C-alpha positions as CSV (number, residue, x, y, z in Angstrom):
1,M,-20.8,19.0,-21.7
2,D,-24.0,18.3,-22.2
3,K,-23.1,15.9,-25.1
4,L,-20.6,14.5,-22.9
5,K,-23.3,13.2,-19.8
6,N,-25.7,11.7,-22.8
7,N,-22.4,9.8,-23.8
8,P,-22.0,7.2,-21.3
9,K,-19.4,5.0,-23.9
10,L,-16.8,8.2,-23.9
11,I,-17.1,9.0,-20.0
12,D,-15.9,5.7,-19.7
13,A,-13.5,5.9,-22.7
14,L,-11.8,8.8,-20.9
15,L,-11.4,7.4,-17.5
16,I,-10.1,4.2,-18.8
17,L,-7.5,6.6,-21.0
18,G,-7.4,8.2,-17.3
19,M,-6.2,5.1,-15.4
20,I,-4.0,3.9,-18.3
21,A,-2.4,8.0,-19.0
22,P,-0.1,8.0,-16.0
23,V,1.6,4.5,-16.7
24,A,2.5,6.5,-20.3
25,V,3.5,9.0,-18.9
26,G,5.4,7.6,-16.1
27,A,7.5,5.5,-19.4
28,L,7.8,8.6,-21.0
29,L,9.8,10.9,-17.9
30,K,11.8,7.3,-17.8
31,I,12.5,7.6,-21.7
32,L,13.6,11.2,-21.6
33,L,14.7,11.7,-18.1
34,I,16.9,8.5,-17.2
35,P,20.0,7.5,-19.5
36,A,19.7,3.9,-21.4
37,A,22.1,1.7,-19.0
38,E,24.8,-0.8,-20.6
39,G,24.4,-4.6,-18.9
40,V,22.7,-5.1,-15.7
41,E,22.2,-1.8,-13.6
42,I,20.5,-2.2,-9.8
43,T,20.0,1.3,-8.4
44,G,17.6,2.8,-6.3
45,A,15.2,5.6,-7.6
46,H,16.5,8.2,-9.8
47,I,16.9,11.6,-9.6
48,F,14.9,13.9,-12.3
49,F,15.8,16.9,-10.5
50,T,16.2,19.1,-7.6
51,I,14.3,21.5,-6.6
52,P,16.6,24.7,-5.0
53,L,15.8,25.6,-1.1
54,P,17.2,27.4,1.6
55,L,18.3,24.5,3.5
56,G,19.3,22.3,0.6
57,G,17.8,20.7,-2.6
58,L,14.8,18.8,-2.4
59,P,15.1,16.0,-5.0
60,I,12.2,14.3,-7.1
61,T,13.1,10.9,-7.3
62,E,11.4,8.1,-9.6
63,T,9.9,7.1,-6.0
64,Q,7.3,10.3,-5.7
65,V,6.1,10.8,-9.0
66,N,5.9,7.2,-9.6
67,Q,4.0,6.9,-6.4
68,W,1.5,10.3,-7.5
69,L,1.2,8.4,-10.7
70,V,-0.1,5.3,-8.9
71,M,-2.6,7.3,-6.8
72,I,-4.0,8.9,-10.1
73,S,-4.7,5.6,-11.8
74,L,-6.2,4.0,-8.8
75,L,-8.4,7.7,-8.3
76,F,-9.5,6.6,-11.9
77,V,-10.2,2.7,-11.4
78,C,-12.4,4.5,-8.4
79,L,-14.2,6.7,-10.7
80,Y,-14.8,4.0,-13.0
81,L,-16.1,1.4,-11.1
82,T,-18.2,3.9,-8.9
83,R,-20.1,6.1,-11.9
84,G,-23.4,5.3,-12.4
85,L,-24.0,3.6,-9.3
86,K,-28.0,2.2,-8.8
87,T,-29.5,0.5,-6.1
88,I,-29.8,-2.7,-7.8
89,P,-27.0,-3.0,-10.1
90,D,-27.1,-3.7,-13.6
91,L,-23.4,-3.5,-14.3
92,K,-20.4,-5.8,-14.3
93,R,-18.4,-3.5,-12.4
94,Q,-21.0,-2.4,-9.7
95,H,-21.2,-5.8,-8.8
96,L,-16.9,-5.5,-8.6
97,A,-17.3,-2.5,-6.7
98,E,-20.0,-3.7,-3.7
99,W,-17.7,-7.0,-4.0
100,I,-14.6,-5.3,-2.8
101,V,-16.5,-3.0,-0.4
102,E,-18.0,-5.6,0.9
103,Q,-14.7,-8.2,1.5
104,T,-12.6,-5.4,2.8
105,E,-15.4,-4.5,5.5
106,K,-15.5,-8.8,6.1
107,L,-12.0,-8.8,6.7
108,V,-11.8,-5.7,8.6
109,K,-14.7,-6.6,11.2
110,S,-13.0,-10.9,11.6
111,N,-9.7,-9.3,12.3
112,M,-10.3,-6.0,13.8
113,G,-14.0,-6.2,15.5
114,E,-17.0,-4.3,15.4
115,Y,-15.6,-1.6,16.8
116,F,-13.2,-1.0,14.3
117,A,-15.6,-1.3,11.2
118,G,-14.7,2.3,10.0
119,F,-11.1,1.4,9.4
120,A,-12.3,-0.5,6.0
121,P,-11.6,2.3,4.0
122,F,-8.3,2.8,5.0
123,I,-7.4,-0.9,5.5
124,G,-8.4,-0.9,1.4
125,A,-6.5,1.9,0.6
126,V,-3.8,0.6,2.0
127,L,-4.4,-2.6,-0.2
128,G,-5.1,-0.8,-3.1
129,L,-1.9,1.3,-2.7
130,S,0.1,-1.3,-2.1
131,A,-0.6,-3.7,-4.6
132,F,-0.3,-1.2,-7.6
133,S,2.9,0.8,-6.7
134,S,4.2,-2.5,-6.1
135,L,2.6,-4.2,-9.9
136,L,4.0,-0.9,-11.3
137,S,7.2,-3.0,-11.9
138,L,5.7,-5.1,-14.4
139,T,5.5,-2.2,-16.8
140,G,8.9,-1.3,-16.1
141,L,8.7,1.2,-14.0
142,F,10.3,1.7,-10.7
143,P,8.1,0.3,-8.0
144,P,7.4,2.8,-5.0
145,T,7.5,0.3,-2.6
146,S,11.2,-0.5,-3.6
147,D,11.9,3.0,-1.5
148,L,12.8,2.1,1.6
149,N,11.2,5.8,2.2
150,V,7.6,4.5,1.0
151,T,6.9,1.9,2.8
152,A,8.6,3.5,6.3
153,G,6.6,6.7,5.8
154,W,3.2,4.1,5.9
155,A,4.7,2.2,8.7
156,I,4.8,6.1,11.0
157,L,1.6,6.5,10.3
158,V,0.4,2.4,11.4
159,F,2.5,3.7,14.4
160,I,0.6,6.6,15.4
161,L,-2.5,4.9,14.8
162,I,-1.9,2.1,17.0
163,T,-0.3,4.7,19.9
164,Y,-3.5,6.6,19.7
165,Y,-5.7,3.5,20.6
166,K,-3.7,2.7,23.0
167,M,-3.6,5.8,24.5
168,K,-7.7,6.2,24.8
169,C,-7.9,5.0,28.4
170,G,-5.5,7.9,28.9
171,P,-1.9,8.1,29.0
172,I,-1.5,6.7,32.3
173,Q,-2.7,3.1,31.4
174,Y,-0.2,3.4,28.6
175,L,2.5,3.8,30.4
176,K,1.1,0.8,32.7
177,S,1.0,-1.6,30.0
178,F,5.0,-1.4,29.3
179,A,5.3,-3.2,32.6
180,E,2.9,-6.2,31.5
181,P,2.8,-8.8,32.6
182,V,5.9,-8.3,34.6
183,P,7.8,-5.0,35.4
184,F,11.4,-6.0,34.6
185,L,10.3,-6.6,31.6
186,A,9.9,-3.0,30.4
187,P,12.7,-2.1,28.7
188,L,12.0,-5.1,26.3
189,N,8.6,-4.0,25.7
190,V,9.3,-0.5,25.1
191,I,12.4,-1.7,21.9
192,S,9.0,-4.0,21.2
193,E,6.5,-0.6,20.8
194,F,9.9,1.1,18.6
195,A,10.7,-2.3,16.6
196,T,6.9,-2.8,15.4
197,P,7.2,0.1,12.5
198,V,10.7,-0.4,11.2
199,S,9.5,-4.5,11.2
200,M,6.8,-3.6,9.0
201,A,8.8,-0.9,7.1
202,F,11.8,-2.9,5.9
203,R,9.5,-6.5,5.7
204,H,7.6,-4.6,2.6
205,Y,10.4,-3.1,1.4
206,G,12.7,-5.7,1.5
207,N,10.6,-8.2,0.1
208,I,9.3,-5.8,-2.9
209,L,13.3,-4.9,-3.6
210,S,14.8,-8.4,-3.7
211,G,11.8,-9.7,-6.1
212,T,13.4,-6.8,-8.5
213,V,16.6,-7.5,-7.4
214,I,16.4,-11.2,-8.3
215,S,14.1,-10.6,-11.7
216,V,16.8,-8.6,-13.3
217,L,19.7,-10.7,-12.4
218,L,17.9,-13.9,-13.5
219,A,16.5,-11.9,-16.8
220,T,20.4,-10.8,-17.5
221,A,21.0,-14.9,-16.4
222,L,19.0,-16.4,-19.4
223,Q,20.2,-13.7,-21.8
224,G,23.8,-15.3,-20.9
225,L,22.4,-18.9,-21.3
226,S,21.4,-18.1,-24.7
227,Q,24.3,-16.2,-26.4
228,L,26.6,-19.9,-24.5
229,V,23.3,-22.0,-26.7
230,L,23.1,-20.2,-29.7
231,G,26.0,-18.2,-29.9
232,W,27.7,-19.9,-32.3
233,L,25.4,-19.8,-35.0
234,P,25.9,-17.6,-38.1
235,G,24.6,-14.3,-38.5
236,F,21.5,-12.9,-36.3
237,L,20.3,-16.9,-35.6
238,G,23.1,-16.6,-32.8
239,E,22.0,-13.4,-31.5
240,I,18.2,-14.9,-30.6
241,P,17.3,-14.8,-27.0
242,L,16.2,-17.7,-27.3
243,F,15.9,-18.1,-22.9
244,R,13.8,-14.7,-22.3
245,I,11.2,-15.7,-24.3
246,G,8.2,-16.0,-21.9
247,L,10.8,-17.4,-18.9
248,P,10.8,-13.8,-17.2
249,A,7.2,-13.7,-17.4
250,V,7.0,-16.8,-16.1
251,F,8.9,-15.8,-12.9
252,S,7.7,-12.6,-12.6
253,I,4.4,-14.2,-11.6
254,Y,6.1,-15.1,-8.3
255,F,8.8,-12.1,-7.7
256,D,6.1,-9.3,-9.3
257,I,2.4,-10.2,-9.2
258,F,2.0,-12.4,-6.3
259,S,4.4,-11.5,-4.3
260,G,3.8,-8.1,-4.8
261,C,0.0,-8.6,-3.9
262,L,1.1,-10.5,-0.6
263,Q,2.9,-8.1,0.8
264,A,0.1,-5.8,0.5
265,F,-2.0,-8.4,2.2
266,I,0.2,-8.9,4.9
267,F,0.9,-5.5,5.6
268,A,-2.8,-4.5,5.9
269,M,-2.7,-7.3,7.9
270,L,0.0,-6.4,10.0
271,T,-1.5,-3.2,10.5
272,M,-5.0,-4.6,12.1
273,L,-4.1,-6.2,13.9
274,Y,-1.5,-3.8,15.8
275,V,-4.2,-1.4,15.7
276,A,-6.7,-3.9,17.3
277,G,-4.5,-5.8,19.1
278,G,-3.0,-2.7,21.4
279,F,-6.7,-1.3,22.2
280,P,-7.8,-2.0,25.7
281,A,-11.0,-2.7,24.4
282,E,-12.1,-4.2,28.1
283,E,-11.0,-1.3,30.2
284,Y,-12.5,1.3,27.8
285,F,-15.6,0.2,27.3
286,R,-15.8,-0.7,30.7
287,R,-14.9,3.6,31.7
288,Q,-17.3,4.5,29.1
289,K,-20.1,2.3,31.0
290,L,-19.1,4.2,34.3
291,K,-19.3,7.6,32.1
292,I,-22.4,6.8,30.7
293,E,-24.2,5.6,34.4
294,K,-22.5,8.6,36.3
295,S,-24.2,10.8,33.3
296,K,-27.1,8.7,33.9
297,K,-27.2,10.0,37.6
298,T,-26.2,13.3,37.6
299,K,-29.2,14.1,34.9
300,L,-31.2,12.4,37.5
301,I,-30.5,14.5,40.5
302,K,-30.4,17.4,38.6
303,N,-34.3,16.6,37.3
304,S,-35.1,16.2,41.5
305,E,-33.3,19.2,42.0
306,V,-35.7,21.3,39.7
307,I,-38.9,19.2,40.7
């Protein structure tokens, strides 16, 4: 243990290995547990195995396994970036870690205000988890964000936060908000309230899934085009996938990298805007001010009685 502590390069190597190992485990599980497909196959998450339960089996799918693998990789990324922090940074990774924290806090304060400054870790986690889950497709693994269950779970969590901050002034004030700006719009406001998590879940899921499907279709079309153009050549020359060399990688820059990071940013932005927008700040601070004034008056009366 002492040798490990005195060897920072070895610790760094182990942390980097911890980032990569989950992806390697995911690839190994895919090879061992998922049969090879013939031709084009566009399906949802495969079921690895099912745990028997009294009320029915619990399927363990690619989505669940890969989501945990992403979280483990992110854990080691954070450990690597924050190891050996100093008051005056002398490592590039500390500069990178500080930049990420500063930019996240700046993003939260500019969109939510000073009151929600504590939301920075949550928004950072949403951005990281969403982006890395979508980018998992670059390794050939099933991206968890292509499963509606994942994005719906995140959207429900955001919906709970929205409702919590909307009720900061009490349930009566919350119910009154449905009658704004005019009472006869209350039914539409109720529908809009429950449509929020639905739209967030389907937007994220739909964009990531469509990108995955289009990437597969393009790769297959390029394979067919290669055979059409070069198929007349003799021997192995007719089997060279000419148009699949490089072009799928170019397409993946948008469908996998740009789209995945963009959807992570959009989901985080919607989270901030919905939570901050639903918070009745003016009424809340007015009530807090009245409570403080009332508390001061109570203390003055008690002090006068004692005297």
